[in-house]
Backbone as numpy.savetxt, mean C-alpha at the origin, in Angstrom:
# Nx Ny Nz CAx CAy CAz Cx Cy Cz
7.34 20.02 -10.89 6.92 21.41 -10.79 5.56 21.61 -11.43
4.88 22.60 -10.97 3.59 22.93 -11.55 3.79 23.81 -12.77
3.30 23.38 -13.89 3.50 24.13 -15.12 2.73 25.44 -15.10
1.57 25.47 -14.43 0.74 26.67 -14.44 1.34 27.76 -13.55
1.74 27.40 -12.37 2.25 28.40 -11.43 3.68 28.76 -11.71
4.44 27.86 -12.38 5.85 28.14 -12.64 6.69 28.08 -11.40
6.17 27.51 -10.35 6.90 27.41 -9.09 7.04 25.95 -8.70
7.99 25.70 -7.82 8.22 24.34 -7.36 7.06 23.87 -6.50
6.50 22.74 -6.86 5.37 22.18 -6.14 5.58 20.68 -6.00
6.09 20.21 -4.85 6.37 18.78 -4.70 5.13 17.91 -4.67
3.94 18.52 -4.49 2.71 17.75 -4.45 2.09 17.57 -5.83
2.63 18.25 -6.83 2.06 18.16 -8.17 2.17 16.74 -8.74
3.17 16.00 -8.29 3.38 14.63 -8.79 2.24 13.69 -8.41
1.43 14.06 -7.43 0.33 13.21 -6.99 -1.01 13.56 -7.65
-0.98 14.51 -8.58 -2.21 14.93 -9.23 -2.74 13.81 -10.15
-4.01 13.53 -10.03 -4.65 12.54 -10.89 -5.20 13.26 -12.12
-4.75 12.84 -13.30 -5.14 13.47 -14.55 -6.04 12.55 -15.37
-7.00 13.12 -16.11 -7.81 12.30 -17.02 -6.98 11.86 -18.22
-7.22 10.64 -18.68 -6.48 10.10 -19.82 -7.38 9.96 -21.03
-8.53 9.31 -20.86 -9.45 9.11 -21.98 -10.87 8.98 -21.46
-11.81 9.48 -22.24 -13.22 9.36 -21.88 -13.70 7.96 -22.22
-14.35 7.31 -21.27 -14.83 5.95 -21.48 -16.28 5.92 -21.95
-17.17 6.51 -21.14 -18.58 6.54 -21.49 -19.27 7.58 -20.61
-20.55 7.76 -20.84 -21.35 8.71 -20.06 -22.57 8.00 -19.50
-22.89 8.31 -18.24 -24.04 7.71 -17.58 -24.85 8.83 -16.94
-26.10 8.96 -17.34 -26.96 9.98 -16.75 -26.41 11.38 -16.90
-25.79 11.66 -18.02 -25.23 12.98 -18.24 -23.88 13.21 -17.60
-23.35 12.21 -16.92 -22.04 12.33 -16.28 -21.01 11.50 -17.04
-19.87 12.10 -17.31 -18.82 11.43 -18.06 -17.94 10.60 -17.13
-17.59 9.43 -17.58 -16.68 8.55 -16.86 -15.38 8.47 -17.63
-14.28 8.86 -16.95 -12.97 8.94 -17.61 -12.01 7.90 -17.03
-11.11 7.47 -17.89 -9.96 6.69 -17.44 -8.93 7.68 -16.93
-8.50 7.53 -15.68 -7.54 8.46 -15.09 -6.17 7.80 -14.96
-5.18 8.61 -14.65 -3.84 8.07 -14.46 -3.79 7.11 -13.28
-4.61 7.37 -12.26 -4.65 6.47 -11.12 -5.15 5.10 -11.53
-6.27 5.06 -12.26 -6.81 3.78 -12.73 -5.85 3.10 -13.70
-5.19 3.89 -14.51 -4.27 3.33 -15.51 -3.11 2.62 -14.84
-2.51 3.24 -13.82 -1.35 2.62 -13.17 -1.76 1.50 -12.23
-2.97 1.52 -11.71 -3.45 0.36 -10.96 -3.66 -0.83 -11.89
-4.18 -0.55 -13.08 -4.35 -1.62 -14.07 -2.99 -2.16 -14.50
-2.01 -1.27 -14.66 -0.67 -1.71 -15.04 -0.07 -2.60 -13.95
-0.26 -2.22 -12.69 0.25 -3.04 -11.58 -0.42 -4.40 -11.55
-1.75 -4.43 -11.80 -2.48 -5.69 -11.81 -2.01 -6.59 -12.95
-1.76 -6.01 -14.12 -1.30 -6.80 -15.27 0.10 -7.35 -15.02
0.98 -6.52 -14.49 2.34 -6.98 -14.18 2.32 -8.08 -13.13
1.45 -7.94 -12.14 1.32 -8.97 -11.12 0.81 -10.27 -11.72
-0.15 -10.19 -12.61 -0.68 -11.37 -13.28 0.40 -12.06 -14.10
1.20 -11.28 -14.83 2.29 -11.85 -15.62 3.36 -12.47 -14.72
3.64 -11.82 -13.61 4.62 -12.35 -12.67 4.17 -13.70 -12.12
2.91 -13.79 -11.72 2.40 -15.06 -11.19 2.30 -16.12 -12.29
1.90 -15.71 -13.48 1.76 -16.66 -14.59 3.10 -17.27 -14.96
4.14 -16.45 -14.99 5.46 -16.95 -15.35 6.10 -17.79 -14.28
5.62 -17.66 -13.03 6.24 -18.41 -11.94 5.47 -19.64 -11.53
4.44 -20.01 -12.26 3.62 -21.17 -11.90 3.79 -22.31 -12.91
5.03 -22.55 -13.30 5.31 -23.59 -14.27 5.44 -24.97 -13.63
5.61 -25.00 -12.28 5.69 -26.27 -11.54 6.81 -27.18 -12.06
7.96 -26.60 -12.33 9.10 -27.40 -12.76 9.69 -28.15 -11.57
10.24 -29.33 -11.86 10.83 -30.13 -10.80 12.00 -29.40 -10.15
12.80 -28.77 -10.98 13.89 -27.91 -10.49 13.49 -26.47 -10.79
12.97 -25.75 -9.83 12.44 -24.41 -10.11 13.53 -23.43 -10.52
13.19 -22.60 -11.50 14.08 -21.52 -11.88 13.93 -20.35 -10.94
14.62 -19.26 -11.26 14.59 -18.10 -10.37 13.20 -17.47 -10.30
12.51 -17.44 -11.43 11.18 -16.85 -11.46 10.22 -17.66 -10.60
10.22 -18.97 -10.81 9.35 -19.84 -10.04 9.72 -19.81 -8.57
11.02 -19.75 -8.27 11.46 -19.69 -6.88 10.98 -18.40 -6.21
10.98 -17.30 -6.98 10.52 -16.02 -6.43 9.03 -16.09 -6.08
8.23 -16.65 -6.99 6.79 -16.76 -6.74 6.52 -17.69 -5.56
7.21 -18.81 -5.52 7.03 -19.74 -4.41 7.50 -19.13 -3.10
8.53 -18.29 -3.17 9.01 -17.62 -1.97 7.98 -16.67 -1.39
7.34 -15.89 -2.28 6.31 -14.96 -1.82 5.10 -15.72 -1.26
4.64 -16.73 -1.98 3.47 -17.48 -1.51 3.76 -18.19 -0.19
4.97 -18.77 -0.07 5.34 -19.43 1.17 5.46 -18.47 2.33
5.95 -17.27 2.03 6.11 -16.24 3.07 4.75 -15.83 3.65
3.79 -15.55 2.76 2.46 -15.14 3.22 1.73 -16.29 3.89
1.88 -17.50 3.34 1.23 -18.67 3.93 1.75 -18.92 5.34
3.05 -18.78 5.52 3.64 -18.96 6.85 3.15 -17.89 7.82
3.04 -16.66 7.35 2.57 -15.57 8.20 1.12 -15.81 8.64
0.29 -16.29 7.73 -1.10 -16.55 8.06 -1.24 -17.71 9.06
-0.44 -18.75 8.87 -0.49 -19.87 9.80 -0.02 -19.47 11.18
1.00 -18.62 11.24 1.53 -18.17 12.52 0.54 -17.27 13.26
-0.10 -16.37 12.53 -0.98 -15.39 13.16 -2.39 -15.90 13.43
-2.88 -16.80 12.60 -4.26 -17.25 12.72 -4.37 -18.72 13.12
-3.42 -19.52 12.66 -3.49 -20.95 12.91 -3.88 -21.70 11.64
-4.31 -22.95 11.77 -4.67 -23.74 10.59 -5.72 -23.09 9.70
-6.65 -22.34 10.30 -7.70 -21.71 9.50 -7.18 -20.53 8.70
-5.95 -20.14 8.93 -5.38 -19.03 8.18 -5.25 -19.32 6.70
-5.16 -20.60 6.33 -5.04 -20.97 4.92 -6.26 -20.51 4.13
-7.41 -20.44 4.78 -8.64 -20.03 4.10 -8.56 -18.59 3.61
-7.82 -17.76 4.33 -7.74 -16.34 4.00 -6.42 -15.96 3.34
-5.56 -16.93 3.09 -4.26 -16.66 2.47 -4.38 -16.05 1.08
-5.27 -16.54 0.20 -5.35 -15.92 -1.14 -5.65 -14.44 -1.10
-6.55 -14.02 -0.21 -6.87 -12.59 -0.14 -5.68 -11.78 0.36
-5.07 -12.19 1.45 -3.96 -11.44 2.02 -2.77 -11.45 1.07
-2.54 -12.56 0.39 -1.46 -12.63 -0.60 -1.72 -11.65 -1.74
-2.94 -11.62 -2.26 -3.28 -10.69 -3.34 -3.12 -9.25 -2.89
-3.54 -8.97 -1.65 -3.41 -7.62 -1.09 -1.95 -7.21 -0.99
-1.13 -8.10 -0.45 0.29 -7.82 -0.29 0.97 -7.57 -1.63
0.74 -8.45 -2.59 1.42 -8.35 -3.88 0.94 -7.13 -4.66
-0.35 -6.82 -4.60 -0.85 -5.65 -5.33 -0.26 -4.36 -4.77
-0.23 -4.24 -3.46 0.36 -3.05 -2.84 1.85 -2.96 -3.16
2.54 -4.09 -3.10 3.97 -4.11 -3.41 4.23 -3.66 -4.83
3.48 -4.18 -5.79 3.68 -3.81 -7.19 3.33 -2.35 -7.42
2.27 -1.85 -6.80 1.91 -0.43 -6.92 3.02 0.45 -6.37
3.57 0.06 -5.22 4.65 0.84 -4.61 5.89 0.87 -5.48
6.28 -0.29 -5.99 7.48 -0.38 -6.81 7.31 0.30 -8.16
6.13 0.16 -8.75 5.89 0.78 -10.05 5.98 2.30 -9.96
5.54 2.86 -8.84 5.61 4.30 -8.67 7.01 4.83 -8.51
7.98 3.96 -8.28 9.38 4.37 -8.13 10.18 4.24 -9.43
9.57 3.68 -10.45 10.30 3.44 -11.69 10.60 4.76 -12.42
11.87 4.96 -12.84 12.26 6.24 -13.49 12.04 6.22 -15.00
10.81 6.09 -15.43 10.52 6.13 -16.85 9.14 6.74 -17.06
8.80 6.98 -18.31 7.49 7.53 -18.65 6.94 6.77 -19.85
5.63 6.60 -19.88 4.95 5.95 -21.00 4.00 6.97 -21.62
4.27 7.31 -22.87 3.43 8.30 -23.53 3.47 9.65 -22.85
4.61 9.99 -22.25 4.74 11.26 -21.55 4.20 11.26 -20.14
3.67 10.12 -19.68 3.11 10.03 -18.34 4.07 9.26 -17.44
4.52 9.91 -16.38 5.37 9.25 -15.40 4.52 8.38 -14.48
5.12 7.30 -13.95 4.34 6.42 -13.06 3.78 7.19 -11.87
2.54 6.90 -11.54 1.88 7.50 -10.39 1.82 6.48 -9.27
2.30 6.86 -8.11 2.24 5.98 -6.95 0.83 6.05 -6.39
-0.01 5.11 -6.78 -1.42 5.16 -6.39 -1.60 5.00 -4.89
-0.65 4.34 -4.22 -0.75 4.18 -2.77 -0.41 5.45 -2.01
-0.07 6.51 -2.74 0.11 7.81 -2.10 -1.19 8.60 -2.07
-2.29 7.95 -2.45 -3.62 8.56 -2.40 -4.44 7.85 -1.32
-4.94 8.61 -0.39 -5.68 8.02 0.72 -6.97 7.35 0.26
-7.51 7.81 -0.88 -8.71 7.16 -1.40 -8.43 5.70 -1.76
-7.24 5.43 -2.27 -6.88 4.06 -2.66 -6.58 3.21 -1.43
-5.70 3.71 -0.58 -5.34 2.94 0.62 -6.54 2.80 1.55
-7.40 3.83 1.56 -8.59 3.76 2.39 -9.56 2.69 1.93
-9.74 2.57 0.62 -10.62 1.53 0.08 -10.08 0.15 0.40
-8.77 -0.05 0.26 -8.16 -1.34 0.60 -8.35 -1.65 2.09
-8.20 -0.62 2.93 -8.37 -0.83 4.37 -9.83 -1.14 4.71
-10.76 -0.44 4.08 -12.18 -0.70 4.33 -12.56 -2.09 3.87
-12.00 -2.53 2.74 -12.26 -3.88 2.25 -11.80 -4.93 3.27
-10.60 -4.74 3.80 -10.09 -5.67 4.82 -10.96 -5.62 6.07
-11.37 -4.42 6.47 -12.20 -4.27 7.66 -13.57 -4.93 7.46
-14.11 -4.80 6.25 -15.39 -5.43 5.95 -15.30 -6.95 6.04
-14.18 -7.51 5.57 -13.98 -8.96 5.66 -13.91 -9.38 7.12
-13.24 -8.59 7.95 -13.16 -8.90 9.38 -14.56 -8.93 9.99
-15.38 -7.94 9.68 -16.74 -7.89 10.23 -17.58 -9.07 9.74
-17.47 -9.38 8.46 -18.25 -10.49 7.91 -17.85 -11.81 8.55
-16.54 -12.03 8.65 -16.05 -13.27 9.26 -16.45 -13.34 10.73
-16.31 -12.21 11.44 -16.62 -12.19 12.86 -18.06 -12.51 13.15
-18.98 -11.85 12.46 -20.41 -12.09 12.71 -20.87 -13.42 12.14
-20.26 -13.86 11.04 -20.65 -15.15 10.46 -20.26 -16.31 11.37
-19.09 -16.20 12.00 -18.62 -17.29 12.86 -19.21 -17.24 14.26
-19.38 -16.03 14.80 -19.72 -15.92 16.22 -21.06 -15.23 16.49
-21.69 -14.67 15.48 -22.95 -13.98 15.72 -22.74 -12.78 16.64
-23.69 -12.56 17.53 -23.59 -11.43 18.45 -22.47 -11.62 19.48
-21.99 -12.85 19.63 -20.88 -13.10 20.55 -19.60 -12.40 20.08
-19.61 -11.93 18.83 -18.46 -11.19 18.30 -18.20 -9.93 19.11
-19.25 -9.38 19.74 -19.07 -8.17 20.53 -18.24 -8.42 21.79
-18.03 -9.68 22.13 -17.16 -9.98 23.28 -15.72 -9.58 23.01
-15.41 -9.31 21.73 -14.07 -8.84 21.38 -13.73 -7.54 22.08
-14.77 -6.75 22.42 -14.55 -5.45 23.03 -14.40 -5.53 24.55
-14.48 -6.75 25.08 -14.29 -6.95 26.52 -13.15 -7.97 26.69
-11.93 -7.51 26.89 -10.80 -8.43 27.02 -11.04 -9.45 28.13
-10.53 -10.64 27.90 -10.71 -11.73 28.87 -10.08 -11.35 30.21
-10.84 -11.55 31.27 -10.35 -11.26 32.62 -10.64 -9.86 33.09
-11.38 -9.07 32.28 -11.70 -7.70 32.69 -12.68 -7.72 33.86
-12.39 -7.04 34.96 -13.34 -7.00 36.08 -14.66 -6.37 35.65
-15.76 -6.88 36.21 -17.08 -6.38 35.85 -17.23 -4.87 36.04
-16.74 -4.27 37.12 -16.91 -2.81 37.27 -16.19 -2.01 36.18
-15.17 -2.60 35.53 -14.40 -1.88 34.52 -14.97 -2.02 33.11
-15.92 -2.95 32.93 -16.45 -3.19 31.59 -17.08 -1.94 30.96
-17.88 -1.12 31.70 -18.45 0.09 31.07 -17.40 1.08 30.59
-16.19 1.01 31.12 -15.13 1.92 30.71 -14.25 1.31 29.62
-13.95 0.00 29.76 -13.06 -0.66 28.82 -13.74 -0.90 27.48
-15.01 -1.33 27.48 -15.71 -1.68 26.25 -15.78 -0.51 25.25
-16.14 0.71 25.68 -16.17 1.81 24.71 -14.78 2.12 24.13
-13.74 2.02 24.97 -12.39 2.28 24.49 -11.99 1.24 23.44
-12.28 -0.04 23.72 -11.97 -1.11 22.78 -12.77 -0.95 21.48
-14.01 -0.51 21.60 -14.84 -0.32 20.42 -14.29 0.79 19.53
-13.92 1.91 20.15 -13.34 3.02 19.37 -12.03 2.59 18.73
-11.21 1.87 19.48 -9.95 1.37 18.93 -10.19 0.46 17.75
-11.22 -0.35 17.83 -11.55 -1.28 16.74 -12.04 -0.51 15.51
-12.87 0.50 15.70 -13.43 1.24 14.58 -12.40 2.14 13.90
-11.33 2.48 14.60 -10.27 3.33 14.03 -9.33 2.52 13.14
-9.39 1.20 13.24 -8.46 0.35 12.52 -8.38 0.64 11.01
-9.50 0.73 10.29 -9.37 0.97 8.85 -8.74 2.32 8.53
-9.01 3.33 9.36 -8.42 4.65 9.15 -6.91 4.59 9.33
-6.46 4.00 10.44 -5.02 3.94 10.71 -4.31 3.03 9.70
-4.98 1.97 9.27 -4.38 1.05 8.30 -4.13 1.75 6.97
-5.12 2.48 6.49 -4.96 3.19 5.22 -4.04 4.39 5.34
-4.10 5.10 6.47 -3.30 6.30 6.67 -1.81 5.97 6.73
-1.46 4.87 7.36 -0.06 4.50 7.52 0.62 4.32 6.16
-0.01 3.59 5.27 0.56 3.36 3.94 0.60 4.65 3.13
-0.47 5.42 3.20 -0.55 6.69 2.46 0.55 7.66 2.87
0.75 7.84 4.16 1.76 8.79 4.66 3.17 8.33 4.29
3.45 7.05 4.45 4.80 6.54 4.18 5.19 6.74 2.72
4.28 6.45 1.81 4.61 6.57 0.39 4.66 8.03 -0.05
3.78 8.86 0.50 3.78 10.28 0.13 5.05 10.97 0.60
5.46 10.72 1.83 6.62 11.41 2.40 7.88 11.12 1.61
8.11 9.87 1.24 9.32 9.52 0.49 9.37 10.19 -0.87
8.25 10.24 -1.58 8.23 10.86 -2.90 8.40 12.37 -2.82
7.89 12.97 -1.77 8.08 14.42 -1.60 9.57 14.73 -1.38
10.23 13.91 -0.58 11.67 14.11 -0.35 12.46 13.97 -1.65
12.14 12.98 -2.46 12.83 12.81 -3.73 12.62 14.02 -4.63
11.42 14.54 -4.65 11.13 15.71 -5.47 11.88 16.94 -4.98
11.99 17.09 -3.67 12.69 18.23 -3.09 14.18 18.21 -3.45
14.82 17.06 -3.31 16.25 16.98 -3.62 16.50 17.07 -5.12
15.57 16.59 -5.93 15.70 16.76 -7.38 15.63 18.24 -7.74
14.79 18.98 -7.05 14.71 20.42 -7.29 15.99 21.13 -6.85
16.61 20.65 -5.76 17.89 21.22 -5.34 18.93 21.10 -6.45
18.97 19.94 -7.10 19.95 19.73 -8.18 19.69 20.68 -9.33
18.41 20.85 -9.70 18.08 21.73 -10.82 18.40 23.17 -10.49
18.02 23.62 -9.30 18.23 25.01 -8.92 19.70 25.35 -8.71
20.47 24.37 -8.20 21.89 24.64 -7.94 22.71 24.72 -9.21
22.17 24.24 -10.32 22.92 24.30 -11.58 23.14 25.73 -12.04
22.31 26.65 -11.58 22.48 28.05 -11.96 23.14 28.89 -10.88
23.67 28.24 -9.85 24.27 28.99 -8.74 25.78 29.10 -8.84
26.37 28.61 -9.92 27.83 28.66 -10.05 28.47 27.40 -9.51
29.71 27.15 -9.96 30.40 25.92 -9.60 30.73 25.86 -8.11
31.08 27.00 -7.52 31.52 27.01 -6.12 30.41 26.55 -5.17
29.20 26.95 -5.44 28.07 26.59 -4.58 27.24 25.47 -5.19
26.98 25.60 -6.48 26.09 24.66 -7.14 26.61 23.24 -7.18
27.92 23.07 -7.43 28.47 21.72 -7.55 28.39 20.94 -6.24
28.82 21.50 -5.11 28.68 20.74 -3.85 27.23 20.42 -3.50
26.34 21.39 -3.74 24.93 21.16 -3.43 24.37 20.07 -4.33
24.74 20.08 -5.61 24.24 19.08 -6.54 24.74 17.68 -6.17
26.01 17.59 -5.82 26.58 16.28 -5.46 25.93 15.75 -4.18
25.77 16.63 -3.19 25.15 16.21 -1.93 23.69 15.81 -2.16
22.98 16.58 -2.97 21.57 16.27 -3.24 21.44 14.95 -4.00
22.36 14.72 -4.97 22.32 13.48 -5.73 22.59 12.27 -4.82
23.57 12.42 -3.93 23.87 11.33 -2.99 22.68 11.03 -2.10
22.01 12.09 -1.63 20.83 11.90 -0.79 19.68 11.26 -1.58
19.55 11.64 -2.86 18.50 11.05 -3.68 18.73 9.55 -3.87
20.00 9.16 -4.08 20.31 7.74 -4.24 19.99 6.98 -2.96
20.38 7.58 -1.82 20.10 6.94 -0.54 18.62 6.83 -0.26
17.87 7.90 -0.54 16.43 7.89 -0.29 15.74 6.92 -1.24
16.22 6.83 -2.49 15.63 5.89 -3.45 15.80 4.46 -2.96
16.99 4.14 -2.43 17.20 2.81 -1.88 16.29 2.57 -0.67
16.16 3.61 0.15 15.29 3.51 1.32 13.84 3.33 0.90
13.43 4.02 -0.17 12.06 3.91 -0.66 11.76 2.50 -1.17
12.75 1.86 -1.78 12.55 0.48 -2.21 12.29 -0.43 -1.01
13.04 -0.17 0.06 12.83 -0.93 1.29 11.47 -0.63 1.90
11.09 0.65 1.92 9.80 1.05 2.48 8.66 0.46 1.67
8.82 0.37 0.35 7.78 -0.20 -0.50 7.44 -1.62 -0.07
8.48 -2.40 0.23 8.26 -3.77 0.68 7.74 -3.83 2.11
8.30 -3.00 2.98 7.90 -3.02 4.39 6.45 -2.61 4.55
6.03 -1.57 3.83 4.64 -1.10 3.98 3.64 -2.12 3.44
3.99 -2.81 2.37 3.12 -3.87 1.87 3.02 -4.99 2.91
4.16 -5.31 3.52 4.17 -6.36 4.55 3.37 -5.93 5.78
3.53 -4.70 6.22 2.81 -4.21 7.41 1.30 -4.23 7.15
0.89 -3.82 5.95 -0.53 -3.82 5.62 -1.08 -5.25 5.67
-0.33 -6.19 5.08 -0.78 -7.59 5.08 -0.74 -8.18 6.49
0.29 -7.84 7.25 0.43 -8.35 8.61 -0.72 -7.89 9.50
-1.03 -6.60 9.47 -2.11 -6.08 10.29 -3.46 -6.66 9.85
-3.63 -6.85 8.55 -4.86 -7.47 8.06 -5.00 -8.88 8.62
-3.91 -9.64 8.63 -3.95 -11.01 9.16 -4.25 -11.00 10.66
-3.71 -10.03 11.38 -3.98 -9.93 12.82 -5.43 -9.56 13.09
-5.98 -8.68 12.26 -7.39 -8.31 12.42 -8.30 -9.49 12.10
-7.95 -10.27 11.08 -8.73 -11.46 10.76 -8.63 -12.47 11.89
-7.46 -12.55 12.51 -7.29 -13.45 13.66 -8.24 -13.06 14.79
-8.43 -11.77 15.02 -9.38 -11.34 16.05 -10.78 -11.82 15.73
-11.15 -11.76 14.43 -12.49 -12.18 14.04 -12.66 -13.68 14.12
-11.58 -14.44 13.84 -11.66 -15.90 13.85 -11.61 -16.43 15.26
-10.66 -15.95 16.05 -10.39 -16.52 17.36 -10.85 -15.64 18.53
-11.35 -14.44 18.24 -11.83 -13.51 19.28 -10.75 -13.26 20.34
-9.56 -12.92 19.91 -8.48 -12.61 20.85 -8.51 -11.13 21.18
């Protein structure tokens, strides 16, 4: 809820708040925000997760098996989608997948640190948009580095009749340029929608507590059951959206490598 308005506001949970002033440049103050704080927390947790799972034991434990499972999963996806050259881009796609996954999961944790609840940074289009633009920039760099101006042949599908090229090429170009927008928007919308639903049903439980046992109790029980179900669904969505982002990135890189 919004403390200032005193009314229910399901979007208030996505507000980015300043935490501490870092420094000033040219008269402008640079602050550490909750968004940066939780991204740093996700990065640190990811680093610890990878560090603990890289012991290279002959008989791997559960932690090492989990890390090897994730790395093998992404490596297999890259080989399938790109081919042997996919190994060259596996570290980037793996880092992208794991960072998004940890950010998604951290935002679902029911705790607070210093009075600050976890912020789902992937529910901000500025974050998902930057990740999408980064992936798109890599595609452009790889495409022009490998193929030069021949990279523009990507906009003319193989076998296209010559009279249709003036019509097909602009459509393919627009479709290609929309990729970073759709890539970032998909993750942003999925994470935002789930958290809004959780906030709405949590408000139902709070509001029904003052409606009497006859009405309030059934509404509270139903809302709690829905919250549990949506929370489980959100855990699944957190993994699926990280996978979809990594999968589409690998497919876009495949276009740049193989001009499909």
